[in-house]
N, C-alpha and C positions, 0 to 999 in steps of 0.2 A: 958376509955381509951380517948385520946385526938384525935385532927384532925392531919393528916400528909399531908403535901404539896410536891408537885413536884416543879421543878424549870423548868417552861417553857414548860412541857409537855401538851398535848392535852388530853381530855376526853378520846378519843380513845385509846391513848397510856396507860393511866392509867387504863382503863378497861381491855386492853390486860395483863397489868403487874400483875392485881389482879386477873385474871382468868387463867394464865398459869399454867400447871402442874408442879409438884416439886417432887424431890425425894431427900432423904437423908438417911444415914446410921447412925443408933443409935449406943450408945457405946456397946449394948449387941449384935450387929450383925445383927440386924433386919433391912432391907431395907424398910423405909416407902415410898409409892407412893401416892401422894395426886393429884386428877385430878378434874377439873371441869367439872362436866357433863352437865350442863345446866346454862345459864345466861340471863339476860335481864336488860335494862336501862329503868327506868320509870322516867320521869321528863322533864325538859325543857333544853334550852341552857346554863344556869347557875347553875342549881341545879338540883338534883334527888336522886334516889335511885338505887343502883345496887343488884338486887337480884341474888343470886348465889346458886347452889346446888353442893356441894362437895363430893368427895368419898375418903376415905383414906383406903388403903390395906397394909397389912403388910407381909413380904417374907423373907424367908431364902433360897437363891437360887431360885428355881422356886416354891417352896412349900409355900402356904399361911398358915401362923402360927398363926394369930389372926383373930377374926371376923371383917369383915369390919366396918367401920364407915360413917355414911352419916349425912350432917347437912345442913341447910339452912343458906346462910350467907346474911347479909343485910349491905352493905357499904353506908352510906351516902355521897354523892359527893357534891362538891361545888367549883365554880370558884371563886377566890378571887384576884383581880390585876393581871389577865391573867393566873395566876397558878392554876391547879386543885389538890384539896385535897381531901381525904376521911377519915371517921371515921368508923372503923370496928365494927360491932356488929354480932349477931347472934340471932337466935330464942331463945336459952335459956335466953337471955338478955332482952327479951320482947321488942322489938323495937316498938315504937309507930307509925308504918307503917304498912298499910296492903294491899298495891298494890302487893303483891307477887302473881304471877300466881297460880291458884288453883292446876294445874298440879303439881307443886313442892311439895306441901303438900303429893301428892300421892307417889311422887319419894322418899320422906323421911317419910315412914309411922311411925306414932308414936309407934306403936306396936312393930316394928323391931329396930328403931334407937332412939326412945325416942324423947323427944321435949317439947313444951309447949302448953298444951291442951287449957289453956284459951286465949292464943294469937291466936292459930289456929280458936277457935271459932269466934274471933272478925274478922278475915280474910274473914272467910266464910260469915258472917253478911255483911261485907262491900261490898262484892262482889254481894250479894242478892240485897243490897240497890243499887248499880250501875247497876244492870240488871232491877230493877224496874224503875229507872229515865229513862233509855234508852227506855224501852217499853212505858212509859206514854208520852215521848218526841215524840216517833213515832207515838202513836196514835193521840196526838193532831195535828201533822204535816199532818194527812192524813183526818182530819176532816174538 
């Protein structure tokens, strides 16, 4: 997938658009409701990563007719010439970014919803390295 750019929108506008709930009716009559249940932006003024957890549910009337789906989304974001753009990816695509909050892994358990075990191991290792660096920095500051 390529990059998709807005025309004059802000980062805040793009994040709102990418995380808003959606609903549509399939040809077979099933109503699909997709909701962003968590999101955060990790980055700076000009680029970063939007991490999201989405849930998709399937209804006929009020009855849920299929198993709910959840996944972790990873939208790379960049400002180019004043216009914000994004490149959508997901856990299944093995994004080479590991700053997703650890709690998101729990929200999308691999046993229930599937996922990429190797990528998750790297996420956990990345968080462990960052924690060690913070602790070392804190220890050296107190000495």
